[in-house]
Residue frames relative to the residue before (quaternion, step in Angstrom):
aa qw qx qy qz dx dy dz
M 1.0000 0.0000 0.0000 0.0000 0.00 0.00 0.00
K 0.6457 0.5226 -0.3213 0.4547 3.56 1.03 -0.90
M 0.6376 0.5328 -0.3271 0.4501 3.58 1.04 -0.85
K 0.6496 0.5171 -0.3125 0.4615 3.60 0.97 -0.87
K 0.6524 0.5204 -0.3140 0.4527 3.53 1.02 -0.88
K 0.6479 0.5140 -0.3101 0.4689 3.57 1.01 -0.88
A 0.6431 0.5339 -0.3177 0.4478 3.57 1.03 -0.85
S 0.6708 0.4976 -0.3023 0.4594 3.56 0.96 -0.88
I 0.6319 0.5205 -0.3302 0.4698 3.59 1.09 -0.74
L 0.6453 0.5225 -0.3103 0.4629 3.57 1.05 -0.87
A 0.6473 0.5208 -0.3124 0.4606 3.58 1.00 -0.86
A 0.6506 0.5159 -0.3118 0.4620 3.53 1.02 -0.86
S 0.6427 0.5274 -0.3119 0.4599 3.56 1.02 -0.85
L 0.6522 0.5125 -0.3074 0.4664 3.56 0.99 -0.87
A 0.6309 0.5417 -0.3254 0.4502 3.57 1.04 -0.80
V 0.6493 0.5129 -0.3065 0.4705 3.54 1.01 -0.89
M 0.6457 0.5257 -0.3120 0.4575 3.56 1.03 -0.89
M 0.6570 0.5175 -0.3104 0.4519 3.56 0.99 -0.88
L 0.6249 0.5300 -0.3359 0.4645 3.57 1.03 -0.75
G 0.6448 0.5227 -0.3138 0.4610 3.54 1.06 -0.81
V 0.6424 0.5163 -0.3165 0.4696 3.56 1.00 -0.81
Q 0.6511 0.5208 -0.3116 0.4558 3.57 0.98 -0.90
S 0.6638 0.5042 -0.3187 0.4513 3.57 0.98 -0.82
V 0.6277 0.5378 -0.3332 0.4536 3.57 1.09 -0.73
Y 0.7849 0.3322 -0.1521 0.5005 3.56 0.94 -0.96
A 0.3456 0.7465 -0.5004 0.2699 3.60 1.24 0.30
A 0.5582 -0.6152 0.4392 0.3421 3.56 -1.07 0.77
P 0.5007 -0.6571 0.4653 0.3178 3.61 -0.93 0.84
A 0.5974 -0.5747 0.4177 0.3718 3.54 -1.16 0.60
K 0.4350 -0.6963 0.5076 0.2613 3.58 -1.01 0.80
P 0.5831 -0.5721 0.4306 0.3837 3.59 -1.12 0.53
D 0.3881 -0.7015 0.5513 0.2308 3.56 -1.15 0.68
V 0.0043 -0.8077 0.5874 -0.0506 3.58 -0.52 1.20
K 0.2317 -0.7694 0.5847 0.1120 3.55 -0.86 1.03
I 0.1665 -0.7757 0.6020 0.0902 3.58 -0.98 0.84
L 0.1181 -0.7868 0.6049 0.0314 3.56 -0.69 1.15
A 0.1854 -0.8175 0.5413 0.0651 3.57 -0.66 1.11
T 0.1209 -0.8012 0.5834 0.0550 3.54 -1.04 0.85
G 0.6510 -0.4871 0.3239 0.4838 3.59 1.28 -0.04
G 0.3879 0.7579 -0.4844 0.2011 3.56 -0.91 -0.93
T 0.7465 -0.4088 0.2999 0.4310 3.52 -1.38 -0.02
I 0.5932 0.5845 -0.3696 0.4120 3.58 1.04 -0.69
A 0.7339 0.3122 -0.1955 0.5707 3.56 1.24 -0.49
G 0.4092 0.7481 -0.4347 0.2899 3.57 1.24 0.45
S 0.1668 -0.7741 0.6057 0.0780 3.53 -1.22 0.57
A 0.1253 -0.7969 0.5900 0.0338 3.56 -0.89 1.04
A 0.6527 -0.5442 0.3701 0.3753 3.54 -1.28 0.33
S 0.7979 0.1033 -0.0624 0.5906 3.60 1.15 -0.54
D 0.5863 -0.6180 0.4003 0.3379 3.57 -1.23 0.47
T 0.6516 0.4735 -0.3297 0.4924 3.60 1.26 0.04
Q 0.5583 0.6124 -0.3793 0.4115 3.57 1.29 -0.05
T 0.0479 -0.8237 0.5649 -0.0070 3.59 -0.66 1.10
T 0.7132 0.2663 -0.2489 0.5988 3.59 1.31 0.22
G 0.7560 0.3911 -0.2641 0.4536 3.56 -1.23 0.28
Y 0.4547 0.6815 -0.4470 0.3591 3.59 1.20 0.47
K 0.4907 -0.6171 0.5093 0.3451 3.57 -1.32 0.06
A 0.2973 -0.7716 0.5398 0.1579 3.57 -0.49 1.19
G 0.8283 0.2477 -0.1747 0.4711 3.56 -1.16 0.64
A 0.3709 0.7643 -0.4655 0.2481 3.59 1.18 0.38
L 0.7391 0.3893 -0.2075 0.5091 3.59 1.12 -0.64
G 0.4433 -0.7073 0.4927 0.2460 3.55 -1.04 0.82
I 0.6953 -0.4963 0.3274 0.4038 3.55 -1.28 0.35
D 0.6236 0.5442 -0.3579 0.4323 3.63 0.98 -0.70
V 0.6220 0.5337 -0.3366 0.4637 3.58 1.07 -0.72
L 0.6575 0.5152 -0.3085 0.4551 3.57 0.95 -0.88
I 0.6742 0.4887 -0.2995 0.4657 3.59 0.91 -0.89
N 0.6774 0.4976 -0.2966 0.4533 3.58 0.90 -0.89
A 0.6329 0.5408 -0.3296 0.4453 3.58 1.17 -0.54
V 0.7539 0.2613 -0.1659 0.5795 3.58 1.26 -0.33
P 0.0834 -0.8468 0.5239 0.0393 3.62 0.48 1.16
E 0.5387 0.6467 -0.3940 0.3692 3.61 1.22 -0.43
V 0.5340 0.6316 -0.4246 0.3682 3.63 1.13 -0.43
K 0.6433 0.5481 -0.3197 0.4283 3.57 1.14 -0.64
N 0.5348 0.5936 -0.4126 0.4374 3.58 1.28 -0.03
Y 0.7507 0.3920 -0.1889 0.4971 3.56 1.23 -0.52
A 0.8171 0.0151 0.0350 0.5752 3.59 1.10 -0.55
D 0.4330 -0.5919 0.5907 0.3366 3.49 -1.38 0.25
V 0.0581 -0.8436 0.5336 -0.0166 3.56 -0.33 1.24
S 0.0276 0.7513 -0.6594 -0.0041 3.51 -1.26 0.57
G 0.2696 -0.8134 0.5053 0.1023 3.54 -1.05 0.75
E 0.1190 -0.7520 0.6425 0.0866 3.52 -1.32 0.48
Q 0.3188 -0.7325 0.5702 0.1917 3.56 -1.04 0.78
I 0.2214 -0.7895 0.5618 0.1096 3.58 -0.38 1.24
C 0.7398 -0.2044 0.1507 0.6231 3.55 1.05 -0.87
S 0.2627 -0.7453 0.5867 0.1770 3.59 -1.28 0.14
I 0.2947 0.7773 -0.4892 0.2638 3.53 0.30 1.31
D 0.4977 -0.5379 0.5679 0.3748 3.48 -1.41 0.14
S 0.4692 -0.7325 0.3992 0.2898 3.61 -0.61 1.04
K 0.4901 0.6212 -0.4574 0.4058 3.61 1.19 -0.10
D 0.7049 0.4340 -0.2420 0.5062 3.58 1.25 -0.48
M 0.2770 0.7803 -0.5159 0.2194 3.60 1.21 0.40
S 0.1382 -0.8074 0.5726 0.0344 3.57 -1.06 0.79
D 0.6496 -0.5000 0.4008 0.4091 3.54 -1.31 0.30
D 0.6092 0.5733 -0.3477 0.4234 3.58 1.05 -0.75
V 0.6681 0.4772 -0.3000 0.4857 3.59 0.94 -0.85
W 0.6070 0.5519 -0.3554 0.4479 3.60 1.00 -0.76
L 0.6853 0.4824 -0.2928 0.4603 3.57 0.83 -0.96
K 0.6443 0.5207 -0.3174 0.4616 3.58 0.95 -0.85
L 0.6730 0.5058 -0.2869 0.4570 3.56 0.92 -0.95
S 0.6670 0.5049 -0.3047 0.4553 3.58 0.87 -0.92
K 0.6679 0.5010 -0.3032 0.4592 3.58 0.89 -0.92
R 0.6629 0.4993 -0.3139 0.4613 3.60 0.96 -0.81
I 0.6434 0.5084 -0.3322 0.4660 3.60 0.96 -0.78
N 0.6418 0.5141 -0.3274 0.4654 3.59 0.99 -0.74
E 0.6243 0.5243 -0.3350 0.4723 3.59 1.06 -0.68
L 0.6962 0.4838 -0.2751 0.4533 3.57 0.88 -0.97
T 0.7101 0.4618 -0.2811 0.4511 3.59 0.81 -0.93
A 0.5761 0.5727 -0.3781 0.4440 3.58 1.24 -0.28
Q 0.5898 0.5596 -0.3624 0.4557 3.58 1.28 -0.32
K 0.5172 -0.6955 0.4097 0.2845 3.56 -0.72 1.10
D 0.7205 0.4715 -0.2645 0.4343 3.59 0.95 -0.84
V 0.5882 0.5666 -0.3813 0.4330 3.63 1.22 -0.21
A 0.2915 -0.7912 0.5193 0.1394 3.57 -0.65 1.17
G 0.7910 -0.1620 0.1479 0.5712 3.58 1.02 -0.78
V 0.3170 -0.7409 0.5673 0.1697 3.54 -1.33 0.25
V 0.1624 -0.7463 0.6387 0.0940 3.54 -1.11 0.85
V 0.1300 -0.7701 0.6203 0.0727 3.57 -1.02 0.82
T 0.2066 -0.7509 0.6129 0.1334 3.59 -0.75 1.03
H 0.0296 0.8274 -0.5388 0.1559 3.54 -0.71 1.15
G 0.5257 -0.6009 0.4927 0.3460 3.55 -1.16 0.52
T 0.5325 -0.6820 0.4078 0.2917 3.58 -1.06 0.69
D 0.5423 0.6669 -0.4048 0.3120 3.62 1.10 -0.54
T 0.8106 0.1450 -0.0671 0.5633 3.59 0.92 -0.83
M 0.2700 0.8040 -0.4955 0.1873 3.58 1.23 0.34
E 0.6656 0.5181 -0.3224 0.4297 3.59 0.90 -0.88
E 0.6450 0.5192 -0.3233 0.4581 3.60 1.06 -0.67
T 0.6465 0.5040 -0.3088 0.4823 3.56 0.97 -0.89
A 0.6447 0.5299 -0.3237 0.4458 3.57 0.93 -0.89
Y 0.6849 0.4776 -0.2925 0.4660 3.58 0.90 -0.89
F 0.6105 0.5381 -0.3492 0.4645 3.59 1.03 -0.72
L 0.6798 0.4696 -0.2859 0.4854 3.58 0.90 -0.91
N 0.5993 0.5781 -0.3468 0.4317 3.58 1.08 -0.72
L 0.7304 0.4137 -0.2152 0.4991 3.57 1.15 -0.69
T 0.7845 0.3657 -0.1682 0.4717 3.61 1.15 -0.41
V 0.5883 0.5399 -0.3868 0.4613 3.63 1.20 -0.22
K 0.2384 -0.8076 0.5311 0.0941 3.56 -0.79 1.06
S 0.5777 0.5421 -0.3967 0.4637 3.56 0.74 1.09
D 0.3329 -0.7275 0.5552 0.2274 3.57 -1.15 0.59
K 0.4039 0.6915 -0.4908 0.3432 3.58 1.25 0.29
P 0.6033 -0.5892 0.3816 0.3785 3.62 -1.06 0.60
I 0.0390 -0.7457 0.6652 -0.0037 3.54 -0.95 1.03
V 0.0178 -0.8373 0.5426 -0.0644 3.58 -0.49 1.20
L 0.1769 -0.7560 0.6217 0.1033 3.57 -0.82 1.02
T 0.0628 0.7852 -0.6146 0.0422 3.53 -1.03 0.81
G 0.0128 -0.7904 0.6121 -0.0183 3.53 -1.27 0.38
A 0.3761 -0.7076 0.5435 0.2499 3.55 -1.13 -0.61
M 0.3824 -0.6995 0.5558 0.2355 3.51 -1.28 0.46
R 0.7332 0.2963 -0.1995 0.5786 3.57 1.29 -0.24
P 0.5351 -0.6541 0.4184 0.3328 3.60 -0.91 0.81
A 0.6750 -0.5251 0.3484 0.3837 3.55 -1.26 0.49
T 0.6805 0.5055 -0.2851 0.4473 3.59 1.14 -0.59
A 0.5190 0.6604 -0.4110 0.3544 3.62 1.24 -0.16
I 0.6248 -0.5506 0.4033 0.3793 3.58 -1.17 0.65
S 0.8000 0.2338 -0.0994 0.5435 3.58 0.87 -0.97
A 0.0757 0.8339 -0.5408 0.0797 3.58 0.94 0.86
D 0.2931 -0.7785 0.5344 0.1501 3.57 -0.87 0.97
G 0.4757 0.7203 -0.4090 0.2960 3.58 1.26 -0.25
P 0.6619 0.5306 -0.3413 0.4049 3.64 0.77 -0.88
M 0.6879 0.4513 -0.2944 0.4862 3.62 0.85 -0.86
N 0.6244 0.5337 -0.3461 0.4533 3.60 1.02 -0.72
L 0.6531 0.5048 -0.3098 0.4719 3.59 0.99 -0.84
L 0.6409 0.5234 -0.3215 0.4604 3.57 0.95 -0.87
N 0.6751 0.4880 -0.2967 0.4669 3.59 0.89 -0.90
A 0.6310 0.5390 -0.3360 0.4454 3.58 1.01 -0.78
V 0.6480 0.4977 -0.3123 0.4847 3.58 1.02 -0.80
R 0.6166 0.5454 -0.3415 0.4536 3.58 0.99 -0.79
I 0.6776 0.4850 -0.2884 0.4716 3.57 0.94 -0.91
A 0.6723 0.5095 -0.2983 0.4466 3.59 0.89 -0.94
A 0.6934 0.4660 -0.2640 0.4821 3.58 1.16 -0.60
D 0.6044 0.5931 -0.3291 0.4179 3.57 1.31 -0.24
K 0.4287 -0.7207 0.4826 0.2527 3.61 -0.63 1.09
D 0.6371 0.5473 -0.3340 0.4278 3.59 1.07 -0.66
A 0.6004 0.5713 -0.3585 0.4296 3.59 1.25 -0.27
A 0.5004 0.6655 -0.4226 0.3578 3.59 1.23 -0.29
G 0.8038 0.3336 -0.2329 0.4340 3.54 -1.18 0.65
H 0.5837 0.5931 -0.3708 0.4124 3.59 1.27 0.05
G 0.5240 -0.6116 0.4252 0.4130 3.58 1.25 0.08
V 0.6968 -0.4172 0.3431 0.4720 3.55 -1.29 -0.23
M 0.1710 -0.8100 0.5591 0.0457 3.55 -0.94 0.98
V 0.2432 -0.7158 0.6321 0.1700 3.54 -1.33 0.43
A 0.0425 -0.8257 0.5615 -0.0337 3.57 -0.69 1.11
L 0.2612 0.7172 -0.6106 0.2110 3.54 -0.57 1.25
N 0.8515 0.1766 -0.1078 0.4818 3.54 -1.26 0.51
D 0.6629 -0.5458 0.2762 0.4318 3.59 1.04 0.92
E 0.6229 0.5232 -0.3457 0.4678 3.61 1.23 0.27
I 0.2173 -0.7544 0.6081 0.1176 3.55 -1.13 0.75
D 0.0225 -0.8224 0.5675 -0.0335 3.59 -0.57 1.18
G 0.4872 -0.6569 0.4959 0.2919 3.54 -1.20 0.59
A 0.6075 -0.6182 0.3704 0.3339 3.56 -1.03 0.84
R 0.6630 0.5373 -0.3331 0.4009 3.60 0.92 -0.79
D 0.8048 0.3543 -0.1554 0.4501 3.57 0.82 -0.96
V 0.5960 0.6113 -0.3772 0.3588 3.59 1.06 -0.59
T 0.0369 0.7894 -0.6122 0.0264 3.55 -1.12 0.69
K 0.4977 -0.6282 0.5040 0.3219 3.54 -1.22 0.47
T 0.1424 -0.8541 0.5000 0.0155 3.57 -0.60 1.17
N 0.7748 0.2306 -0.1341 0.5732 3.60 1.22 -0.23
T 0.5406 -0.6741 0.4000 0.3057 3.57 -0.94 0.84
T 0.8450 0.1546 -0.0389 0.5104 3.61 0.96 -0.79
S 0.5498 0.6496 -0.3982 0.3424 3.63 1.15 -0.39
V 0.5054 -0.6485 0.4756 0.3127 3.58 -1.09 0.72
S 0.6873 0.4275 -0.2821 0.5151 3.61 1.23 -0.30
T 0.2172 0.8478 -0.4610 0.1470 3.55 1.15 0.66
F 0.7137 0.4634 -0.2787 0.4452 3.63 0.97 -0.75
K 0.0723 0.7932 -0.5936 0.1152 3.52 -0.76 1.18
S 0.2347 -0.7382 0.6124 0.1580 3.53 -1.26 0.50
P 0.4698 -0.6892 0.4688 0.2908 3.62 -0.71 1.01
T 0.7047 0.4453 -0.2574 0.4887 3.58 1.11 -0.65
G 0.6055 -0.5475 0.3563 0.4546 3.58 1.28 -0.07
P 0.5629 -0.6206 0.4257 0.3418 3.60 -1.14 0.56
L 0.5618 -0.5677 0.4703 0.3753 3.55 -1.31 0.24
G 0.7785 -0.2152 0.1658 0.5658 3.56 1.12 -0.64
Y 0.3905 -0.6915 0.5597 0.2367 3.51 -1.36 -0.27
V 0.3447 -0.6606 0.6032 0.2846 3.53 -1.35 0.16
Y 0.1057 -0.8167 0.5672 0.0133 3.55 -0.32 1.29
D 0.8287 -0.1895 0.0905 0.5188 3.57 -0.46 1.25
G 0.7815 -0.3547 0.1574 0.4885 3.55 0.91 0.99
T 0.6883 0.4612 -0.2834 0.4829 3.60 1.23 -0.15
P 0.3471 -0.7315 0.5429 0.2229 3.63 -0.61 1.06
T 0.0123 -0.7940 0.6064 -0.0408 3.56 -0.87 1.02
F 0.1838 -0.8156 0.5444 0.0680 3.57 -0.68 1.12
C 0.1028 -0.8042 0.5845 0.0313 3.54 -1.05 0.86
N 0.7685 0.2311 -0.1480 0.5780 3.61 1.28 -0.13
T 0.1932 -0.7552 0.6153 0.1171 3.55 -1.28 0.41
P 0.5089 -0.6486 0.4555 0.3360 3.64 -0.90 0.80
I 0.3420 -0.7436 0.5428 0.1884 3.55 -1.05 0.84
R 0.6718 0.4990 -0.3071 0.4532 3.60 0.94 -0.84
L 0.6150 -0.5753 0.4023 0.3590 3.56 -1.19 0.61
H 0.0698 0.7944 -0.5983 0.0782 3.57 -1.10 0.73
T 0.8668 0.1771 -0.1172 0.4511 3.55 -1.43 0.16
V 0.8634 0.0800 -0.0533 0.4954 3.61 -0.56 -1.14
K 0.7072 0.4265 -0.2647 0.4979 3.62 1.20 -0.40
S 0.5062 0.6423 -0.4226 0.3907 3.57 1.29 0.13
E 0.4195 -0.7280 0.4925 0.2269 3.58 -1.05 0.77
F 0.5926 0.6186 -0.3531 0.3761 3.59 1.23 -0.23
D 0.0590 -0.7947 0.6038 -0.0223 3.53 -0.92 1.02
V 0.0988 -0.8250 0.5559 0.0247 3.58 -0.57 1.16
S 0.3366 0.7990 -0.4607 0.1900 3.58 1.28 0.08
K 0.7764 0.3065 -0.1700 0.5238 3.60 1.09 -0.65
L 0.5173 0.6505 -0.4140 0.3712 3.58 1.26 0.12
T 0.1812 -0.7708 0.6003 0.1131 3.56 -1.12 0.71
A 0.7755 0.1091 -0.0800 0.6167 3.58 1.31 -0.11
L 0.3288 -0.7240 0.5709 0.2043 3.54 -1.31 0.37
P 0.6170 -0.5494 0.4022 0.3947 3.60 -1.14 0.54
K 0.4818 -0.6724 0.4893 0.2763 3.55 -1.13 0.74
V 0.0678 0.7832 -0.6097 0.1018 3.55 -0.69 1.19
Y 0.1656 -0.7940 0.5808 0.0690 3.57 -0.90 0.98
V 0.2911 -0.7062 0.6131 0.2017 3.54 -1.25 0.56
I 0.0937 -0.7875 0.6084 0.0285 3.58 -0.83 1.03
Y 0.2835 -0.7925 0.5293 0.1072 3.54 -0.70 1.18
S 0.3582 -0.7565 0.5134 0.1894 3.55 -0.75 1.07
T 0.0534 0.7753 -0.6283 0.0358 3.57 -1.07 0.77
A 0.6105 -0.4742 0.4527 0.4444 3.53 -1.31 0.13
G 0.7905 0.3121 -0.2247 0.4766 3.57 -1.01 0.77
A 0.3377 0.7459 -0.5101 0.2633 3.59 1.20 0.29
D 0.1512 -0.8255 0.5412 0.0521 3.57 -1.07 0.73
G 0.6023 -0.5945 0.3537 0.3983 3.59 1.24 0.22
A 0.4811 0.7038 -0.4265 0.3022 3.60 1.23 -0.23
L 0.6555 0.5122 -0.3222 0.4518 3.59 0.99 -0.78
V 0.6136 0.5290 -0.3431 0.4753 3.57 1.08 -0.68
D 0.6585 0.5075 -0.3050 0.4645 3.57 0.89 -0.93
A 0.6434 0.5239 -0.3196 0.4577 3.58 1.02 -0.79
A 0.6433 0.5191 -0.3202 0.4628 3.58 0.99 -0.80
V 0.6414 0.5143 -0.3153 0.4740 3.57 1.00 -0.84
A 0.6694 0.5037 -0.2939 0.4603 3.57 0.93 -0.91
A 0.6749 0.4973 -0.2893 0.4621 3.58 1.13 -0.63
G 0.5996 -0.6134 0.3433 0.3824 3.58 1.26 0.05
A 0.2513 0.7932 -0.5209 0.1907 3.59 1.12 0.54
Q 0.2683 -0.7252 0.6093 0.1756 3.54 -1.11 0.78
G 0.7927 0.0793 -0.0388 0.6032 3.53 1.27 -0.45
I 0.1445 -0.7651 0.6217 0.0852 3.55 -1.24 0.53
V 0.1670 -0.7342 0.6485 0.1119 3.56 -1.01 0.88
Y 0.1746 -0.7960 0.5746 0.0761 3.55 -0.69 1.09
A 0.2327 -0.7704 0.5838 0.1073 3.56 -0.54 1.24
G 0.0798 -0.8650 0.4954 0.0009 3.52 0.27 1.32
T 0.5720 -0.5447 0.4698 0.3942 3.53 -1.32 0.04
G 0.8417 0.1681 -0.1094 0.5013 3.57 -1.22 0.47
N 0.8100 -0.1766 0.1817 0.5288 3.55 -0.84 -1.05
G 0.7219 -0.4360 0.2477 0.4770 3.56 0.74 1.04
S 0.2448 0.7974 -0.5172 0.1914 3.57 1.09 0.64
V 0.2588 -0.7847 0.5543 0.0999 3.56 -1.01 0.92
H 0.4730 -0.6595 0.5094 0.2860 3.58 -0.83 1.02
K 0.5810 -0.6405 0.3721 0.3373 3.59 -0.89 0.93
A 0.6438 0.5075 -0.3348 0.4646 3.60 1.04 -0.67
D 0.6623 0.4806 -0.3012 0.4896 3.58 1.01 -0.80
E 0.6121 0.5615 -0.3559 0.4282 3.59 1.04 -0.75
A 0.6422 0.5232 -0.3279 0.4542 3.58 0.93 -0.81
A 0.6767 0.4835 -0.2872 0.4753 3.57 0.99 -0.87
L 0.6546 0.5096 -0.3094 0.4648 3.59 1.02 -0.79
A 0.6121 0.5472 -0.3453 0.4546 3.59 1.07 -0.72
K 0.6385 0.5068 -0.3180 0.4842 3.58 1.03 -0.78
A 0.6367 0.5439 -0.3249 0.4396 3.58 1.04 -0.80
T 0.6626 0.5059 -0.3212 0.4493 3.59 0.90 -0.84
K 0.6223 0.5423 -0.3379 0.4521 3.59 1.10 -0.63
K 0.6639 0.4669 -0.2913 0.5064 3.56 1.29 -0.38
G 0.6165 -0.5780 0.3373 0.4148 3.59 1.29 0.13
I 0.4920 0.6403 -0.4422 0.3903 3.57 1.27 0.17
V 0.3403 -0.7581 0.5252 0.1833 3.58 -0.80 1.03
V 0.1425 -0.8044 0.5755 0.0370 3.57 -0.82 1.05
V 0.1010 -0.7830 0.6131 0.0290 3.56 -0.89 1.02
R 0.2887 -0.7378 0.5870 0.1667 3.55 -0.92 0.97
S 0.0050 0.7572 -0.6526 0.0266 3.55 -0.82 1.10
S 0.3876 -0.7209 0.5160 0.2526 3.59 -1.20 -0.27
R 0.4182 -0.6996 0.5262 0.2425 3.53 -1.15 0.69
V 0.4501 0.7421 -0.4162 0.2711 3.60 1.32 -0.18
G 0.4974 -0.6780 0.4226 0.3381 3.61 0.88 -0.83
T 0.7933 0.0076 -0.0173 0.6085 3.59 1.05 -0.66
G 0.6484 0.5004 -0.3923 0.4186 3.54 -1.26 0.46
A 0.4418 -0.6956 0.5075 0.2518 3.54 -1.24 0.49
V 0.3817 -0.6614 0.5912 0.2593 3.54 -1.23 0.60
V 0.0368 -0.8106 0.5828 -0.0438 3.55 -0.60 1.18
P 0.7097 -0.4462 0.2967 0.4575 3.63 -1.20 0.30
A 0.0711 -0.8080 0.5848 -0.0077 3.55 -0.96 0.93
E 0.8421 0.0938 -0.0335 0.5300 3.59 -0.39 -1.22
Q 0.5421 -0.6194 0.4614 0.3311 3.56 -1.08 0.77
S 0.6072 0.5702 -0.3595 0.4206 3.57 1.05 -0.67
Y 0.6151 0.5451 -0.3544 0.4460 3.60 1.05 -0.67
I 0.6466 0.5066 -0.3067 0.4808 3.54 1.07 -0.79
D 0.6662 0.5102 -0.2977 0.4553 3.57 0.93 -0.94
E 0.7126 0.4391 -0.2467 0.4884 3.59 1.10 -0.71
H 0.4615 -0.7322 0.3980 0.3040 3.58 1.38 0.21
F 0.2808 0.7317 -0.5601 0.2686 3.59 1.00 0.82
I 0.3520 -0.7357 0.5471 0.1886 3.56 -1.04 0.84
D 0.3984 -0.6931 0.5457 0.2511 3.57 -1.04 0.80
G 0.3898 -0.7779 0.4558 0.1876 3.58 -0.75 1.08
D 0.4070 -0.7135 0.4759 0.3143 3.59 1.28 0.08
S 0.7541 -0.3961 0.2670 0.4508 3.63 -0.97 -0.74
L 0.4197 0.6916 -0.4816 0.3370 3.59 1.20 0.34
N 0.4227 -0.6657 0.5409 0.2927 3.57 -1.03 0.75
P 0.7186 -0.4796 0.2637 0.4290 3.64 -1.13 0.40
Q 0.6840 0.4958 -0.3092 0.4367 3.60 0.88 -0.86
K 0.6816 0.4462 -0.2959 0.4987 3.59 1.07 -0.60
A 0.5723 0.5618 -0.3776 0.4629 3.58 1.14 -0.54
R 0.6149 0.5418 -0.3401 0.4612 3.57 1.08 -0.73
V 0.6398 0.5299 -0.3268 0.4506 3.61 0.94 -0.87
L 0.6920 0.4693 -0.2858 0.4682 3.57 0.82 -0.98
L 0.6480 0.5114 -0.3314 0.4568 3.60 0.96 -0.77
Q 0.6062 0.5463 -0.3592 0.4529 3.60 1.00 -0.73
L 0.7053 0.4521 -0.2689 0.4753 3.57 0.84 -0.95
A 0.6177 0.5493 -0.3473 0.4428 3.58 1.02 -0.76
L 0.6789 0.5099 -0.2841 0.4454 3.57 0.99 -0.87
T 0.5680 0.5599 -0.3993 0.4521 3.61 1.23 -0.14
K 0.7292 0.4042 -0.2239 0.5046 3.57 1.27 -0.30
T 0.8131 -0.0774 0.1104 0.5662 3.60 0.97 -0.83
H 0.2670 -0.7265 0.6018 0.1970 3.55 -1.35 0.32
D 0.4396 0.7006 -0.4480 0.3396 3.56 1.30 0.19
P 0.4502 -0.7276 0.4460 0.2628 3.63 -0.55 1.15
Q 0.6520 0.5219 -0.3279 0.4416 3.60 0.96 -0.79
A 0.6566 0.4997 -0.3078 0.4738 3.59 0.97 -0.85
I 0.6709 0.4876 -0.3002 0.4712 3.57 0.97 -0.82
Q 0.5914 0.5562 -0.3622 0.4579 3.60 1.09 -0.66
A 0.6433 0.5250 -0.3193 0.4568 3.58 0.98 -0.84
M 0.6279 0.5375 -0.3303 0.4558 3.57 1.06 -0.74
F 0.6566 0.5166 -0.3177 0.4484 3.58 1.00 -0.78
H 0.6665 0.4613 -0.3101 0.4968 3.59 1.18 -0.41
K 0.6754 0.4951 -0.2970 0.4588 3.62 1.18 -0.44
Y 0.7918 0.3081 -0.1373 0.5092 3.55 0.99 -0.89
């Protein structure tokens, strides 16, 4: 009996020791990554697996996307929320505000490591830049999407989603502002733009990418210089709408009618996508000069695609037109909308265009 009792005590002791060993060598907790879905091609569905255009964007819910890429759970504890289910060509200020506020709520939670946003590619760069200026966290925020619908034979969405989760779960990704991750490339929100109508390598940054995903490992080689996220002065927490700003595209034969229409529609600001160095057609310039006298803020941008808009004609200075720096017209509109929530002073807004 004594031997049996000693054996049972020894077995119990060994069991306790084994539990202690297991606790010491237990796998560390995975980062908590939230995925917010807005629709887009990554959630698109087509009639056949060879169809890559003419599909229905946003047809699939976030749970379907996550379940289709079970490998994401090797890198993070993921959970999803459906913010909206739209084709990103139909993106709105309302969705931007909802998305920004939700990301700020999530990143304020200590256990949340990062956030991924699935998004259509048509307006992804605009959403990314808006979030870059309004999210108040240095945690990784990653937008991703796809150029081919989820039902396509060679769908690019699953790998893009996996890479986005990898980046959002990576501590080294913190502090880079909002990022866009597609086709194994990591780009900064301010500079990235869509450059091709259908190619999977459509997103490019004139200044170069922030980094790449090499065989599953995020690797960074650049850091954004312009102010963003925690250093941004813009706060949308109490906003329910954004100022009305229109983009007007310059062409030969302009007659000022589009400027007049924007003014009549109640524009608080106008971004002029000029030729060359933000050059303004003389007919449009006359109309824009009248607009500034009514308190409407005018920003000169360029339709060229790369390069900065810098001071040019003296008349532009006299008419208080703002130089758009190196922002493309669609991103200049985003910054002007946010600037107008704080001031209508051209000099103050000009300073913002050089900071952000």
